[in-house]
N, C-alpha and C positions, 0 to 999 in steps of 0.2 A: 504494500500500500504506500501511498505518498504520505509518510508520517509527518511531513512538514505542515500539512493541512490541519494538524491538531494544535499547532503553535499559533496563538492569537495574532501576533504581529504578522506572521507570514500569511495566515488565512485572511486577515484584514486587507492586505495588499492584493491578494488574489481576487477577493470578492470585489474590491474597488475596480480593478481592471475589467473583470467580467461584467459587472453591472454597467460600467461606462460603455463597453462595447455593445451591450444589448440595447442601450439607449441610442447609440449612434446607428445601429443596424436597422432601426425603425425607419431611418431616412434613406439609407443607401447601403449597398454592399461594396467593400473595398476590393480593388483589383490587385494591388501589390502591397504586401505588408512586410515590415522588417521587425524581427525580434532582436533588438540590439543588446548583447550581453545575455545570451540565452541560458548560460550556465548549464545545468543538467537537463534542460529541455522540458522541465515539468510544467511550464505554461503553454508550450507550443501546440499541443493537441487542442487545447481550448481556443487559442488564438487563430488556428488554421480554419476554424469554423466560420470566421467572419471575413475572410478574404479569399480571392481566387487562388493566389499564390503567396505563400509565406516564405521569406528567406530568414533563416535563424543563424545568428553568428555569435562568436565569442573568441576571445584571444587565447583561451585555454584549449589546446588540442585534445586533451584527454576528456574534458567535459563535452566538447563537440562530438567526439566519437561515441560517448555514452548516450548523448541526446539523440543522435542519429539512429542508434540501435533501439532506444526506448520507443521512438515514434516511427519505426520503419514501416508500419502499416498505414501511415497517413500519407496519401499520395501527393498532396500539394505543399509539402515542406521540403526546402532545399537547405542543407547545412553547409556553412563555410567558416573558415578561421579568418577573423578580421580583427583589426585594431580599431577601437572606437575613436581614436584620435586621428586616424588616417584611413578612412574607409575607401575601398576601391570602387564603390558604386558611382555612377554618373550623377550629375546634378539632377534634381527633380525626378528621382527614381520611384519614390514610394508615396502612396496616399494615406498610409497608416504606418505608424512607428510606435513600438512599445519598448520601454526600457525600465526595468524594475531593479532598483537597488544596484545600480551600476556606476552612476556618476561620482559616487564617493570613493571609487577604487582607481580611477584612471589617472590621478595625479594632476591633471589639467582640466578641471570641470568646465571652465569657460570654453576651452578648445573643443571639448566633446559637444557642447551646445552649438558651436559653429558648424560642426559636421552634421548634426541633426538638422539644422536650418538649411544646409546645402542640399542634402539628399531628399528632403521632404518636398513634395510637389506643392505649388501654390494652392491653397485651400485644403491641403492635407492636414491630418491631425496626429498629434503625438500624445501618448499617455506615459507619464514619467512619475516614478516614486523614488524617494530617497529618505535616509535617516536624518532627522532634524537636529541641529545644534541646540535648539530650544526644547530639549527632552525633559520630561517630568522628573522631579526630584525623586519620586518613588521608584523610578526605573534604574537610576544610577546615582545614589547619593554621594558616593566617594568622588566620582569625577565632577559632580556639581560643586562639591566643597572645594576640591583642588583647583577648579577653574577660578574660584573667587580668592584663593590664597596665593598660589604661585604660578598658575597657568599650566602646570604639568598635568599629565593624565596617566592612568593605568590602562592596559590593553584588555579591559573587561567592561561589562556593562555596555554603554553606548558605543564604546571604542573596541568592542570585540568584533568578530567577523571580518577581521582584516581592515577595520576602519582606522586609517591614520588621521582622517579629518571627517567632519560632519558638514552638512550643507545648511547655510543660512538662507532662509527663504527670501530674504530681502535681496541678497546677492543673486540668487537664482532668478528673481524677477528682472533684474538688470540684464542678465545674460539672455533671458527670453526676449526682452524688448529690442536688444541689440541685433538679434537675428530675425527681426520682423515677424516674431511669433506673438500671439495673443493668448492670454490665459482665459479660457472659457469656464473653467471650474477648478477649484482647489479644495482639498478636504484634509482635515486632521486624521491621521491614521494611528490610532491607539493612544489613549490618554493615561491618566493616573492609575486607574484600576488595572489595565493590562500591564502597565509598567511595573506595578507591584507584583503581579502574578509572575512576570518573567524576569524579575530582577536577578541578574547575573547568571542564573543556571543555564539559560539557553546558549549563551556564548561559550560556556564551559563545555556543554554537551557537543556543540559544533566543533570546537577545537579538538575534541577527542575522537569523534565518530564521523564527521563529514569528510568525504574523500578529498575535497579541495577546501580546507577549512578557512584559508585566508583569501580565497577567491582570486588567486594570482596564478599566472602562467608558470609552467615548469616545476610545479610542486610534485614531489614524489608521492605516489599513491600509498595510502595507509594499508597495512596488512589486514586490519579490521576496520571496515567503514560501512556506512549506511548509504545506499543509493535509493532514490524514490522509484516507485512504479506508477502505473496509471490509475490505480484504484483509490477511490476516496474512502477514508476510514469512517466507520459507522459513528464513532463518537464525535465527529466534526460538528454535529448539531449542538453539543455541549459548548464547544468553542464559540459557535454562532450566538448562543444565548449570552455568553460573557461579553462578546463584542457589542451586542445590542445594548446591554446595560452600560458599558463603558462609553459608547457613543451618546447615549441619552444623557449621561451625567457630565461628560467632559468633551463632547464633540466640538464645542465652541470655545474651549479654553485656549489660553495663549501658549500652552506647552503641549507637545505631542511627540511620541516616539518617532513618527515619520510623517511625511506629507505626500499627498497624491495630487497630480496636476493633469488637466486636460488642456492641451495647447493646440492652436491652429495657426498655420502659416498664412500670412496675408496673401490674398489673391493678386 
């Protein structure tokens, strides 16, 4: 099963992307989609339902190989190894682009946004999520305190998962405007309650069991690791109930574990 769908922050991102695509699909179907930073390919089967052709790419060759095998029965997915900072695609190639928790790994987030703006067709849309620098205190109290004392950080909590930096949504909006993109929708993804439930342990589990725990190219495969399958776990409904409560209580708070944006390139 795709065990990740039991984790509130992961499932929240997945549901945000899926619900946004369902809303968009009511108006039209996309011809060319790009899954930028596909990782292990666990979104691609769902994404492929909303476009005629989906190109899924990642800088990590091992992840691309696994994703290709995982979704080998889906005819309209093509897998490629690509660098998000130097995409090989022509200008105006895609009318749909999805990038989930990637921009915080590339080292030059503004440059990645340039590439997104370049390959997206005029009028095309992008769905992007990222971990927020304005995370709740309940999610990572140690790094929140350190930020106010000496600016240092530990590689756990908000800075687990290979996160050397987090994204400031104010900076993100500047990158968006620079690339002639317009924010049609933004949403807080996981507030104080989800932060409390996931405090520290998810990062530790990933570092121990995820095949590519730092989400970086060239990592050696762990001898014991967990890879997702295409089956949704039965207990995902319990996670959904937690997400509903968290969104009801903290959906409009100034702090959230992550942010989700729907962008459109100006025609």
